[in-house]
BANU-595480 format. One record per residue (C-alpha): x, z, y negated. Coordinates in steps of 0.25 Angstrom, whole numbers, plus 5000, padded with zeros to 4 digits. Layout:
% BANU-595480
XZY;...
//
This chain:
% BANU-595480
547653944616;548353854622;549753894615;549953734621;548553684613;549353744599;550953704603;550653564605;549553564594;550253634582;551453654590;551853784584;552353894597;550853964598;551054104599;549654234601;550054254588;549754094582;548754074591;547554084580;548353994570;548653914581;547153894584;546653874571;547753764569;547253724581;545953694577;546153654564;546953534570;545653504580;545853554593;544953674598;545253764608;544153824617;544153874629;543553874643;542853994646;542754114635;542754224642;543854284648;544054264663;542654154665;544054074667;544154094681;543953964690;542254014693;542054064680;542653934674;541053834675;540153964667;541353894655;541253784654;539853754646;540253834636;541853774635;540753654632;539853684624;540953734614;542053604616;540753544612;540653624599;541953614596;541553444598;543053414600;543553264600;544353264612;544553394624;545553444630;545353554641;546753634644;546953704656;548053854659;548453924667;547854074660;
//
């Protein structure tokens, strides 16, 4: 979860301990956070293309009105 997304949307300072609670509050607010790749290690540039079809399917299933892409160095 992006700490900054939670901070800007919900205002509390997120912690590892409050992650589940904040994700639930974001969901209640209509915000869904999904990862580009579900498999660890696939975020390397060479494997990104493999993740896109699944990402599109998962995002479409959520039927969002809007999409915001976030990228942060890991």
